[in-house]
Phi, psi and omega in degrees: 000128175287129183288327183208151172247142172249122183247113173258090180274094189264165176295317183260314182230153176237135179228140175238130178242149179249133173274131185248005181094149178068023179082008179265141176223160174215148176286141177282128179275144178237130181239124175218197186295345182261358180122198182244136181211159177255009171220146184236134171302136179279078185217152177226146171226145181232134179212140177293140181224109183299331180292338180266353182116163186299323184261355186276151179238145171271116185250131175232159179230160175063220183297328178293327176294318179296316180298316180298321180294315182292323183282345184227059182299135180088335182258354189240136174262124187241131178232131182232151175055047183295340179300332183295344180267354189303317186259012182264116176290338180287337179277104181251028178107168179221144180278128176235106184050052173074005177243129182280132178241125174277170180304314183296330175295316182294318179296318179297314180300316181299312183291326177294322176296321178297321179295325176293316179296329181288332178059231183292343179288341178283120186294141179293328180222145172223152178275330182196159171239134179248121190248132176283146174218148179289157174296316174231127179288157179289152177120148184294324180234055185297130180255098184299317181299317179297317180301315182291327175297320180291318175303311182300318181299315181293314185288328178296322179298335181276354171082022178288132183293325178228135177236123179236150179240137180225139177301137184303315179292334176294318177297317178297320179298317180297322178296311181294325187291346180300336183260005179292137180262346180212169178300145185200149166270122186242128173254126176247129174247116183251115182255103179267199176282321185251340185222154169246122185235141178238142171222137175245123187225140173263117178256137180221143176249132178222119182056039177080359183258134181274121176245157183216144175235112177297132180258321179179163180222154170200169180184174180208146183281052179222134175195217188301321181297325178293321176298320176300317181299321178296321181293317178296319180303320185268329186264327189250312187307317179298333182281345181242025168110357178294130183089357179273179188236163171217159180263137174228102188057243182258014181250151173249119187239161176284139170299128184306134183285343182296335176299324185277337171297316177297318183292324183293336173271079189307327183289348180259005185297326180292332175284317180300325184302327181258015186266164175296325178304317181292322176297320178296320179298318180298321181286342183283341185303320185299331183252006181284145177282336175233069187300331182298330179289317179291327176296322177294318177304310182298319178299318180299319180289313184294331180264015173053053181273011182301313182290315174302324178296317177303316181299318181294316180294315181298318180296320180293315180297319179295318180297325181287350176287338182237352182230157180282342176207155182208156180265130173270127180233121178214092190300330178301342178275357182074219182299330180286354182271013174232112183219144175274128181245127177264143180303320179301321179292314179302316180294328175292322180295327185259012183304313181298321180292319177299321180295321179290323177295319179290327177297322177294325176293316177302318180300316180297311183294324181289312185287339176262359180053048182247130176272158179300325182291339181281346182272127185272322182222144174236118179255125178253129180222153183102150186300327182291345178294346178279345180292120186306321181294329177287312181299325181297331177304317186277325176296318180295322183281316193243347182092142184298331183293340181267350187274130174225155178207177183136159180059039188303325182266337191253341191299320183292310182300317181289324174297320178297318179296320177296318177296326179297338177280343188288139175286337180256051185297337181300329183289343181263343190296142178288000000 
């Protein structure tokens, strides 16, 4: 029997680790039509299936959801990065084939699909589940209490006897600290899809046992998804009407920018597709001075181009981590979908976001009265840690010799599982 499960329910990827006793953990493998993997895209797809009955839906998660969506354009409802809705009071559910699903329904469905994909690897009994949570949830008016209520509702339905929550960077710190050879002040920076979280922890070993004292936490609702949004804002939005005009009686007005805020959050396009905003956009075409641009915008939404857009942006961003320039390719835009992007331009687009991320770091160091020289190790985790401008923040502050990284997708889940083995789990709880 696995004593504890560690659940890293991420914006982009989800990982579950099992504690096996004696400080050993293993990633839970998931097998579906696309193969076997130890991390799953946090995505769901729903499609009507006559073989299952008139009201039944074929539901897939992760990579299988993406495959179902790509193979059945127009017939499949696809949802990605559902974690971004957890703390939003404005999100009151979404209609999926005429049935409303709340956030907790989506989280429950996703985790149940993962348990099915895990098969015999999913333990019949567990003593507890330890769930990661961000220091600050994503969203302009994030409601932390609401998010935790929604998490609890979903996880309680799954029947776990104990549910504990731990800050995601604390879990990552615990994972990294297993290899510490001496006492140390450790700063962990966890860059997820929706949030950047920091934790400062004092680790000490006594008689071979690792002890920890949390010193402080901070965070900000900005990370990789925001960087994607900046890229979409500059590369795509102008081609689909941002900055263009429309006529209203005898006045010439700007096309509302709020349409492009929705579009830049590619993972929310399936929600935008059924919104009043989208209906208003469709009616605006008749009075637009450049109607072809708005028609292209509408086509992108109606043909569910959100995921291909994510792939194009992600590939460009990844290439810029190792090269000074890279080509952005997004064929649905036609000739305008091939553009050369320079790293300097990308870094200029995200300057404001970098300042806010650095401001959250300043807040942590100030409120804990900790100098940069007092920190022994800095662990960077999450895909956004590969962005050179992000990494430079920490090299400049702490020196390259203190920076370590690795286990970008697995560290949080395995840290949560290790914490789940602890008899003093209360000291880790958020």
